[in-house]
C-alpha positions in Angstrom: 6.0 1.5 22.9 3.3 4.5 23.2 5.2 6.5 20.6 5.3 3.8 18.1 1.5 3.2 18.4 0.7 7.0 18.0 3.0 7.4 14.9 1.4 4.0 13.4 -2.1 5.4 14.0 -1.2 8.6 12.3 0.2 6.9 9.5 -2.6 4.9 8.9 -4.8 7.9 9.3 -2.7 9.8 6.7 -3.2 6.7 4.1 -6.6 6.8 4.7 -7.3 10.5 4.1 -4.8 10.3 0.9 -6.4 7.0 -0.5 -8.7 8.5 -3.1 -5.7 10.5 -4.4 -3.3 7.4 -4.2 -6.0 5.2 -6.0 -5.9 7.7 -9.0 -1.9 6.9 -9.6 -3.0 3.6 -10.5 -1.5 1.4 -7.5 -3.4 -1.7 -7.1 -4.3 -2.0 -10.8 -0.7 -2.8 -12.2 0.0 -5.5 -14.6 0.9 -8.7 -12.3 -1.5 -7.9 -9.6 -3.7 -10.8 -8.9 -7.4 -11.1 -8.9 -9.6 -13.9 -9.3 -13.5 -13.5 -9.6 -15.6 -16.4 -9.3 -19.5 -15.9 -8.7 -20.3 -13.8 -5.8 -16.5 -14.0 -4.4 -13.3 -12.1 -5.3 -9.7 -12.7 -4.3 -7.5 -9.7 -4.9 -3.8 -9.7 -4.1 -1.7 -6.7 -5.6 1.5 -8.2 -5.3 3.5 -6.0 -8.2 2.2 -2.9 -5.9 3.3 -4.4 -3.0 7.0 -4.9 -4.5 7.0 -1.1 -5.8 5.8 -0.1 -2.4 8.7 -2.1 -0.5 11.3 -0.8 -3.2 10.4 2.7 -2.6 10.1 2.5 1.3 13.7 0.8 1.1 15.1 3.5 -0.9 13.5 5.9 1.7 14.6 4.3 4.9 18.2 3.8 3.4 18.7 7.6 2.6 17.8 8.6 6.0 19.5 5.7 7.8 
């Protein structure tokens, strides 16, 4: 269990460090991502981005299975 938490922490750290570069790729701004702006509040759900990341991770995990 400790190894899993350490690996998860490292993955979150790497994603955080790479976030400026990932943002330049356009993830989170794809057509189909849902964004509602109303006054002072904003609701954002990147559904297409989530689907693309899920498909890529599924392919990667199946290659190393």
